[in-house]
LUMLO-655108 format. One record per residue (C-alpha): residue number from 1; z, x, y; chain. Coordinates in steps of 0.25 Angstrom, whole numbers, plus 5000, padded with zeros to 4 digits. Layout:
% residues N
+------+------+------+------+-------+
| resi |   pz |   px |   py | chain |
+------+------+------+------+-------+
|  NUM |    Z |    X |    Y |     A |
...
+------+------+------+------+-------+
***
This chain:
% residues 303
+------+------+------+------+-------+
| resi |   pz |   px |   py | chain |
+------+------+------+------+-------+
|    1 | 4235 | 4860 | 4907 |     A |
|    2 | 4243 | 4848 | 4904 |     A |
|    3 | 4245 | 4844 | 4889 |     A |
|    4 | 4234 | 4834 | 4885 |     A |
|    5 | 4238 | 4820 | 4880 |     A |
|    6 | 4229 | 4813 | 4870 |     A |
|    7 | 4230 | 4799 | 4864 |     A |
|    8 | 4225 | 4797 | 4850 |     A |
|    9 | 4223 | 4783 | 4845 |     A |
|   10 | 4219 | 4781 | 4830 |     A |
|   11 | 4216 | 4769 | 4822 |     A |
|   12 | 4228 | 4768 | 4813 |     A |
|   13 | 4239 | 4777 | 4807 |     A |
|   14 | 4238 | 4774 | 4792 |     A |
|   15 | 4224 | 4779 | 4789 |     A |
|   16 | 4223 | 4793 | 4783 |     A |
|   17 | 4212 | 4797 | 4793 |     A |
|   18 | 4220 | 4792 | 4805 |     A |
|   19 | 4232 | 4799 | 4800 |     A |
|   20 | 4224 | 4812 | 4799 |     A |
|   21 | 4219 | 4809 | 4813 |     A |
|   22 | 4233 | 4808 | 4818 |     A |
|   23 | 4237 | 4821 | 4811 |     A |
|   24 | 4224 | 4829 | 4816 |     A |
|   25 | 4227 | 4824 | 4830 |     A |
|   26 | 4241 | 4828 | 4830 |     A |
|   27 | 4238 | 4842 | 4825 |     A |
|   28 | 4227 | 4843 | 4836 |     A |
|   29 | 4237 | 4839 | 4847 |     A |
|   30 | 4247 | 4849 | 4843 |     A |
|   31 | 4236 | 4860 | 4842 |     A |
|   32 | 4230 | 4856 | 4855 |     A |
|   33 | 4243 | 4854 | 4863 |     A |
|   34 | 4240 | 4839 | 4865 |     A |
|   35 | 4250 | 4827 | 4867 |     A |
|   36 | 4244 | 4817 | 4857 |     A |
|   37 | 4248 | 4802 | 4856 |     A |
|   38 | 4243 | 4795 | 4844 |     A |
|   39 | 4242 | 4780 | 4843 |     A |
|   40 | 4236 | 4771 | 4832 |     A |
|   41 | 4228 | 4758 | 4833 |     A |
|   42 | 4231 | 4751 | 4820 |     A |
|   43 | 4216 | 4749 | 4818 |     A |
|   44 | 4216 | 4740 | 4830 |     A |
|   45 | 4206 | 4743 | 4841 |     A |
|   46 | 4213 | 4735 | 4852 |     A |
|   47 | 4226 | 4742 | 4849 |     A |
|   48 | 4219 | 4755 | 4850 |     A |
|   49 | 4213 | 4751 | 4864 |     A |
|   50 | 4226 | 4747 | 4869 |     A |
|   51 | 4233 | 4760 | 4864 |     A |
|   52 | 4222 | 4768 | 4871 |     A |
|   53 | 4222 | 4760 | 4884 |     A |
|   54 | 4237 | 4760 | 4885 |     A |
|   55 | 4237 | 4775 | 4886 |     A |
|   56 | 4225 | 4776 | 4895 |     A |
|   57 | 4230 | 4766 | 4905 |     A |
|   58 | 4245 | 4770 | 4904 |     A |
|   59 | 4252 | 4773 | 4917 |     A |
|   60 | 4266 | 4777 | 4911 |     A |
|   61 | 4261 | 4789 | 4903 |     A |
|   62 | 4251 | 4800 | 4905 |     A |
|   63 | 4237 | 4797 | 4901 |     A |
|   64 | 4231 | 4804 | 4889 |     A |
|   65 | 4221 | 4815 | 4891 |     A |
|   66 | 4213 | 4809 | 4880 |     A |
|   67 | 4212 | 4797 | 4870 |     A |
|   68 | 4207 | 4799 | 4856 |     A |
|   69 | 4205 | 4787 | 4847 |     A |
|   70 | 4198 | 4782 | 4835 |     A |
|   71 | 4194 | 4768 | 4837 |     A |
|   72 | 4202 | 4758 | 4829 |     A |
|   73 | 4191 | 4747 | 4830 |     A |
|   74 | 4177 | 4745 | 4833 |     A |
|   75 | 4178 | 4749 | 4847 |     A |
|   76 | 4179 | 4763 | 4852 |     A |
|   77 | 4186 | 4757 | 4864 |     A |
|   78 | 4176 | 4761 | 4876 |     A |
|   79 | 4185 | 4754 | 4886 |     A |
|   80 | 4197 | 4764 | 4882 |     A |
|   81 | 4188 | 4776 | 4882 |     A |
|   82 | 4183 | 4772 | 4896 |     A |
|   83 | 4197 | 4770 | 4901 |     A |
|   84 | 4201 | 4783 | 4896 |     A |
|   85 | 4190 | 4791 | 4901 |     A |
|   86 | 4191 | 4785 | 4915 |     A |
|   87 | 4205 | 4789 | 4915 |     A |
|   88 | 4202 | 4803 | 4912 |     A |
|   89 | 4206 | 4802 | 4897 |     A |
|   90 | 4197 | 4809 | 4886 |     A |
|   91 | 4192 | 4800 | 4875 |     A |
|   92 | 4190 | 4804 | 4860 |     A |
|   93 | 4185 | 4794 | 4851 |     A |
|   94 | 4188 | 4797 | 4836 |     A |
|   95 | 4179 | 4793 | 4824 |     A |
|   96 | 4170 | 4784 | 4833 |     A |
|   97 | 4159 | 4785 | 4843 |     A |
|   98 | 4156 | 4777 | 4855 |     A |
|   99 | 4145 | 4776 | 4865 |     A |
|  100 | 4155 | 4776 | 4877 |     A |
|  101 | 4158 | 4791 | 4874 |     A |
|  102 | 4145 | 4796 | 4881 |     A |
|  103 | 4147 | 4786 | 4893 |     A |
|  104 | 4162 | 4791 | 4895 |     A |
|  105 | 4158 | 4805 | 4895 |     A |
|  106 | 4148 | 4803 | 4906 |     A |
|  107 | 4158 | 4795 | 4914 |     A |
|  108 | 4171 | 4803 | 4913 |     A |
|  109 | 4174 | 4817 | 4913 |     A |
|  110 | 4184 | 4816 | 4901 |     A |
|  111 | 4181 | 4820 | 4886 |     A |
|  112 | 4176 | 4808 | 4878 |     A |
|  113 | 4170 | 4810 | 4864 |     A |
|  114 | 4172 | 4806 | 4850 |     A |
|  115 | 4175 | 4814 | 4837 |     A |
|  116 | 4171 | 4807 | 4824 |     A |
|  117 | 4166 | 4807 | 4810 |     A |
|  118 | 4152 | 4803 | 4807 |     A |
|  119 | 4156 | 4790 | 4800 |     A |
|  120 | 4142 | 4787 | 4795 |     A |
|  121 | 4142 | 4801 | 4789 |     A |
|  122 | 4155 | 4797 | 4782 |     A |
|  123 | 4149 | 4785 | 4777 |     A |
|  124 | 4137 | 4793 | 4772 |     A |
|  125 | 4146 | 4802 | 4764 |     A |
|  126 | 4152 | 4790 | 4757 |     A |
|  127 | 4138 | 4785 | 4754 |     A |
|  128 | 4135 | 4799 | 4747 |     A |
|  129 | 4149 | 4799 | 4740 |     A |
|  130 | 4145 | 4785 | 4734 |     A |
|  131 | 4131 | 4790 | 4730 |     A |
|  132 | 4138 | 4802 | 4723 |     A |
|  133 | 4148 | 4794 | 4716 |     A |
|  134 | 4140 | 4781 | 4712 |     A |
|  135 | 4126 | 4786 | 4709 |     A |
|  136 | 4123 | 4773 | 4701 |     A |
|  137 | 4128 | 4765 | 4713 |     A |
|  138 | 4138 | 4753 | 4712 |     A |
|  139 | 4147 | 4745 | 4721 |     A |
|  140 | 4156 | 4752 | 4730 |     A |
|  141 | 4168 | 4745 | 4737 |     A |
|  142 | 4167 | 4751 | 4752 |     A |
|  143 | 4179 | 4750 | 4760 |     A |
|  144 | 4175 | 4750 | 4775 |     A |
|  145 | 4183 | 4752 | 4788 |     A |
|  146 | 4185 | 4741 | 4798 |     A |
|  147 | 4172 | 4734 | 4802 |     A |
|  148 | 4174 | 4738 | 4817 |     A |
|  149 | 4176 | 4753 | 4814 |     A |
|  150 | 4164 | 4761 | 4817 |     A |
|  151 | 4167 | 4772 | 4807 |     A |
|  152 | 4168 | 4761 | 4796 |     A |
|  153 | 4154 | 4756 | 4801 |     A |
|  154 | 4148 | 4770 | 4801 |     A |
|  155 | 4154 | 4774 | 4788 |     A |
|  156 | 4148 | 4762 | 4781 |     A |
|  157 | 4134 | 4764 | 4788 |     A |
|  158 | 4135 | 4778 | 4782 |     A |
|  159 | 4138 | 4775 | 4768 |     A |
|  160 | 4127 | 4764 | 4768 |     A |
|  161 | 4117 | 4776 | 4771 |     A |
|  162 | 4120 | 4785 | 4759 |     A |
|  163 | 4126 | 4776 | 4748 |     A |
|  164 | 4116 | 4773 | 4737 |     A |
|  165 | 4109 | 4759 | 4737 |     A |
|  166 | 4116 | 4757 | 4723 |     A |
|  167 | 4130 | 4758 | 4729 |     A |
|  168 | 4134 | 4745 | 4735 |     A |
|  169 | 4145 | 4744 | 4745 |     A |
|  170 | 4155 | 4732 | 4745 |     A |
|  171 | 4162 | 4734 | 4758 |     A |
|  172 | 4176 | 4730 | 4762 |     A |
|  173 | 4183 | 4733 | 4775 |     A |
|  174 | 4197 | 4739 | 4778 |     A |
|  175 | 4204 | 4746 | 4789 |     A |
|  176 | 4204 | 4761 | 4786 |     A |
|  177 | 4218 | 4760 | 4778 |     A |
|  178 | 4222 | 4760 | 4764 |     A |
|  179 | 4229 | 4747 | 4765 |     A |
|  180 | 4218 | 4739 | 4771 |     A |
|  181 | 4208 | 4744 | 4761 |     A |
|  182 | 4218 | 4741 | 4750 |     A |
|  183 | 4219 | 4727 | 4755 |     A |
|  184 | 4204 | 4725 | 4757 |     A |
|  185 | 4201 | 4730 | 4743 |     A |
|  186 | 4212 | 4723 | 4736 |     A |
|  187 | 4207 | 4710 | 4742 |     A |
|  188 | 4193 | 4713 | 4738 |     A |
|  189 | 4197 | 4716 | 4724 |     A |
|  190 | 4204 | 4702 | 4723 |     A |
|  191 | 4190 | 4695 | 4723 |     A |
|  192 | 4185 | 4693 | 4709 |     A |
|  193 | 4171 | 4697 | 4713 |     A |
|  194 | 4177 | 4711 | 4718 |     A |
|  195 | 4184 | 4713 | 4705 |     A |
|  196 | 4170 | 4711 | 4698 |     A |
|  197 | 4163 | 4720 | 4706 |     A |
|  198 | 4160 | 4734 | 4700 |     A |
|  199 | 4165 | 4743 | 4711 |     A |
|  200 | 4160 | 4758 | 4709 |     A |
|  201 | 4167 | 4764 | 4720 |     A |
|  202 | 4176 | 4762 | 4733 |     A |
|  203 | 4172 | 4768 | 4746 |     A |
|  204 | 4181 | 4767 | 4758 |     A |
|  205 | 4179 | 4772 | 4772 |     A |
|  206 | 4192 | 4779 | 4772 |     A |
|  207 | 4201 | 4785 | 4761 |     A |
|  208 | 4213 | 4776 | 4764 |     A |
|  209 | 4204 | 4764 | 4762 |     A |
|  210 | 4199 | 4770 | 4749 |     A |
|  211 | 4213 | 4772 | 4744 |     A |
|  212 | 4216 | 4757 | 4748 |     A |
|  213 | 4205 | 4752 | 4740 |     A |
|  214 | 4208 | 4761 | 4728 |     A |
|  215 | 4223 | 4755 | 4728 |     A |
|  216 | 4217 | 4741 | 4728 |     A |
|  217 | 4209 | 4743 | 4715 |     A |
|  218 | 4221 | 4750 | 4709 |     A |
|  219 | 4230 | 4738 | 4711 |     A |
|  220 | 4221 | 4729 | 4702 |     A |
|  221 | 4222 | 4734 | 4687 |     A |
|  222 | 4209 | 4728 | 4684 |     A |
|  223 | 4202 | 4737 | 4694 |     A |
|  224 | 4209 | 4750 | 4690 |     A |
|  225 | 4198 | 4754 | 4680 |     A |
|  226 | 4188 | 4752 | 4691 |     A |
|  227 | 4197 | 4760 | 4700 |     A |
|  228 | 4197 | 4773 | 4691 |     A |
|  229 | 4182 | 4774 | 4691 |     A |
|  230 | 4179 | 4771 | 4705 |     A |
|  231 | 4177 | 4781 | 4716 |     A |
|  232 | 4184 | 4779 | 4729 |     A |
|  233 | 4179 | 4785 | 4742 |     A |
|  234 | 4185 | 4786 | 4755 |     A |
|  235 | 4184 | 4793 | 4769 |     A |
|  236 | 4193 | 4802 | 4777 |     A |
|  237 | 4196 | 4812 | 4766 |     A |
|  238 | 4208 | 4818 | 4773 |     A |
|  239 | 4215 | 4829 | 4765 |     A |
|  240 | 4228 | 4822 | 4762 |     A |
|  241 | 4222 | 4808 | 4759 |     A |
|  242 | 4207 | 4807 | 4756 |     A |
|  243 | 4205 | 4820 | 4750 |     A |
|  244 | 4218 | 4820 | 4742 |     A |
|  245 | 4215 | 4806 | 4737 |     A |
|  246 | 4201 | 4812 | 4732 |     A |
|  247 | 4209 | 4823 | 4725 |     A |
|  248 | 4218 | 4813 | 4718 |     A |
|  249 | 4206 | 4804 | 4714 |     A |
|  250 | 4211 | 4792 | 4722 |     A |
|  251 | 4197 | 4794 | 4730 |     A |
|  252 | 4185 | 4799 | 4724 |     A |
|  253 | 4180 | 4805 | 4738 |     A |
|  254 | 4182 | 4804 | 4752 |     A |
|  255 | 4176 | 4809 | 4765 |     A |
|  256 | 4183 | 4819 | 4773 |     A |
|  257 | 4183 | 4815 | 4788 |     A |
|  258 | 4190 | 4825 | 4797 |     A |
|  259 | 4200 | 4819 | 4807 |     A |
|  260 | 4195 | 4820 | 4821 |     A |
|  261 | 4206 | 4817 | 4831 |     A |
|  262 | 4210 | 4832 | 4831 |     A |
|  263 | 4195 | 4836 | 4834 |     A |
|  264 | 4195 | 4825 | 4846 |     A |
|  265 | 4208 | 4831 | 4852 |     A |
|  266 | 4202 | 4845 | 4851 |     A |
|  267 | 4189 | 4841 | 4858 |     A |
|  268 | 4197 | 4833 | 4868 |     A |
|  269 | 4206 | 4844 | 4872 |     A |
|  270 | 4195 | 4854 | 4873 |     A |
|  271 | 4187 | 4844 | 4882 |     A |
|  272 | 4199 | 4842 | 4891 |     A |
|  273 | 4203 | 4856 | 4892 |     A |
|  274 | 4189 | 4862 | 4894 |     A |
|  275 | 4182 | 4850 | 4901 |     A |
|  276 | 4170 | 4850 | 4891 |     A |
|  277 | 4166 | 4838 | 4884 |     A |
|  278 | 4165 | 4838 | 4868 |     A |
|  279 | 4153 | 4831 | 4862 |     A |
|  280 | 4153 | 4816 | 4862 |     A |
|  281 | 4155 | 4815 | 4847 |     A |
|  282 | 4161 | 4826 | 4838 |     A |
|  283 | 4159 | 4823 | 4823 |     A |
|  284 | 4168 | 4828 | 4811 |     A |
|  285 | 4162 | 4830 | 4798 |     A |
|  286 | 4165 | 4822 | 4785 |     A |
|  287 | 4163 | 4826 | 4771 |     A |
|  288 | 4164 | 4820 | 4757 |     A |
|  289 | 4176 | 4824 | 4749 |     A |
|  290 | 4173 | 4828 | 4738 |     A |
|  291 | 4158 | 4832 | 4742 |     A |
|  292 | 4148 | 4821 | 4738 |     A |
|  293 | 4142 | 4831 | 4728 |     A |
|  294 | 4155 | 4833 | 4720 |     A |
|  295 | 4156 | 4817 | 4720 |     A |
|  296 | 4142 | 4816 | 4714 |     A |
|  297 | 4145 | 4827 | 4703 |     A |
|  298 | 4158 | 4820 | 4700 |     A |
|  299 | 4151 | 4806 | 4699 |     A |
|  300 | 4141 | 4812 | 4690 |     A |
|  301 | 4151 | 4819 | 4681 |     A |
|  302 | 4159 | 4806 | 4680 |     A |
|  303 | 4146 | 4798 | 4676 |     A |
+------+------+------+------+-------+
***
């Protein structure tokens, strides 16, 4: 059997989760004996669509056997997925779901599926963390991903379902990177009304944004006392970043979200080599780090 060729498109190359996705995919490619090309969309959906279509429609290089991509914008690129499946190319959607998956599985005899975290569950865990850390409630600065991101929308919906009513969210938007969150929070802190607000915690939809927010508070001398008492929460919880930042007290808690590019590659190789379709959607499992119960004990002891 010929060596399989996969194309992986990720949203960017400067977010810790995307970096881990890259590492996991490269290790999987080596283990599975797959030729892997990785491209980055710089958080631009149009760029990503062009990258994928260029590979699918190329007449100068062999077509990939599968494309795997995490949508960089609001669209899961249905036209790209359809073009790939019609050309006999497998499609794996990462950290997203799409109605077209079921349709393409009916129309074409190639593997089409998604591997994802349950983003609403991730939001629910953050709501539980806030409940444990702020039993009396208070104002929380909530750093959300881009408006067009389905993951950002679902995580926000989840946190609203489990946070206490006494916890009020003040929502700012950033682009999944430390620098974007730093810029957003620094601009917000320049407002006189913001400095007068009593913020009890900062909760970000990923660890890098939580660190960016923390840096913005640290740059203002008058905010440093507040910085020392505030919990900072993030998501992704990767061993070398989020979990390490918790151990170093830069973050109070995170949520471990396993990378799934490697899982998608394993499912794709198995499907192509055996001719059996994987489930339409395969979920990874997220968990609080530290456990919510430990956060509640810590908050109680501190109080």
